[in-house]
C-alpha positions as CSV (number, residue, x, y, z in Angstrom):
1,M,-0.2,-0.1,-85.0
2,N,1.9,-2.9,-83.5
3,N,0.9,-6.5,-83.0
4,I,-0.2,-6.0,-79.4
5,E,-2.5,-3.1,-80.4
6,K,-3.9,-5.1,-83.3
7,G,-4.6,-8.0,-81.0
8,K,-6.4,-5.8,-78.5
9,K,-8.5,-4.3,-81.4
10,Q,-9.4,-7.8,-82.6
11,E,-10.3,-9.0,-79.1
12,E,-12.5,-5.9,-78.6
13,L,-14.3,-6.7,-81.9
14,A,-14.8,-10.3,-80.7
15,S,-16.1,-9.0,-77.3
16,Q,-18.6,-6.8,-79.0
17,Y,-19.7,-9.5,-81.4
18,L,-20.2,-12.0,-78.5
19,E,-22.1,-9.4,-76.4
20,Q,-24.5,-8.8,-79.3
21,K,-25.1,-12.6,-79.2
22,G,-26.0,-12.4,-75.5
23,H,-22.7,-13.4,-73.9
24,E,-21.6,-11.8,-70.7
25,I,-17.9,-11.1,-70.7
26,I,-16.4,-12.5,-67.5
27,D,-12.7,-12.0,-68.1
28,K,-10.2,-11.0,-70.7
29,N,-6.6,-12.1,-71.2
30,Y,-6.6,-14.6,-68.3
31,R,-3.1,-16.0,-67.9
32,F,-1.9,-19.2,-66.3
33,G,1.9,-19.6,-66.7
34,R,2.6,-19.3,-70.4
35,N,-1.0,-20.0,-71.4
36,E,-3.6,-17.3,-72.0
37,I,-7.3,-17.4,-72.6
38,D,-8.4,-14.4,-74.7
39,L,-12.0,-14.1,-73.5
40,I,-14.1,-15.9,-70.9
41,T,-17.8,-15.5,-71.3
42,H,-21.0,-16.8,-69.9
43,L,-24.1,-17.7,-71.9
44,N,-27.1,-19.9,-71.0
45,D,-25.4,-21.5,-67.9
46,I,-22.3,-22.3,-69.9
47,L,-18.9,-20.9,-69.2
48,I,-17.1,-20.4,-72.5
49,F,-13.4,-20.1,-73.1
50,V,-12.7,-18.2,-76.3
51,E,-9.6,-18.0,-78.5
52,V,-9.5,-15.1,-80.8
53,K,-7.5,-15.4,-84.0
54,S,-7.2,-12.9,-86.8
55,R,-5.5,-12.4,-90.2
56,K,-5.5,-9.8,-92.9
57,S,-6.6,-12.3,-95.5
58,A,-7.1,-16.0,-96.0
59,I,-4.3,-16.3,-98.5
60,Y,-2.1,-18.3,-96.1
61,G,-5.0,-20.1,-94.4
62,Y,-7.9,-19.2,-92.2
63,P,-7.3,-17.8,-88.7
64,E,-9.0,-20.8,-87.0
65,S,-6.5,-23.2,-88.5
66,S,-3.7,-21.6,-86.3
67,V,-5.4,-23.0,-83.2
68,T,-3.3,-26.2,-83.1
69,K,-3.6,-29.2,-80.8
70,R,-0.7,-27.7,-78.8
71,K,-2.5,-24.4,-78.5
72,Q,-5.7,-26.1,-77.5
73,K,-3.9,-28.0,-74.7
74,G,-2.5,-24.8,-73.4
75,I,-5.9,-23.2,-73.4
76,Q,-7.3,-26.2,-71.6
77,R,-4.6,-26.0,-69.0
78,A,-5.4,-22.4,-68.3
79,A,-9.1,-23.2,-68.2
80,D,-8.5,-25.9,-65.7
81,A,-6.6,-23.4,-63.5
82,Y,-9.4,-20.9,-63.9
83,L,-12.1,-23.5,-63.0
84,Q,-10.1,-24.5,-59.8
85,Q,-9.7,-20.8,-58.8
86,S,-13.3,-19.9,-59.4
87,D,-14.7,-23.2,-58.1
88,Y,-17.1,-23.3,-61.1
89,Q,-19.0,-26.5,-61.3
90,G,-21.2,-26.0,-64.4
91,R,-20.9,-26.8,-68.1
92,V,-17.9,-25.4,-70.1
93,R,-17.2,-25.0,-73.8
94,F,-14.2,-23.9,-76.0
95,D,-15.0,-21.6,-78.9
96,I,-12.9,-19.9,-81.5
97,I,-13.6,-16.4,-83.0
98,A,-11.9,-16.1,-86.4
99,I,-11.5,-12.6,-87.8
100,I,-10.4,-11.6,-91.2
101,D,-9.7,-7.8,-91.2
102,T,-8.5,-6.5,-94.6
103,G,-8.5,-2.9,-93.4
104,K,-11.5,-2.3,-95.7
105,S,-13.8,-5.0,-94.4
106,V,-14.1,-7.3,-91.3
107,A,-15.5,-10.8,-91.4
108,I,-16.1,-12.6,-88.1
109,E,-16.8,-16.3,-87.8
110,H,-17.8,-18.0,-84.5
111,F,-16.9,-21.7,-84.1
112,E,-18.9,-22.9,-81.1
113,D,-17.6,-26.0,-79.2
114,A,-14.5,-25.9,-81.4
115,F,-12.4,-28.3,-79.4
């Protein structure tokens, strides 16, 4: 399985996890220039932009630690473009879904309002 296939698998896991928590998936892999938002969901009148990060283990750090300030700014730029295109006027939030998939077990952690 190549990295693109792995990424799609992890995003699908994150989508299922969020749907179980009541989120409606609005969009996947929204692109604006070089910036991408993995998932856009809606829950309780809040539009949520979700970054999905995964690793095989936490030996070299947790997945959420790879969402740097630079990455956050890129996601925020893409979110601004999405909001302008959709003319959405409500509340927004930025979340991170961190997945550690060892191949034998999967651990998912959801960081709400992460940045």
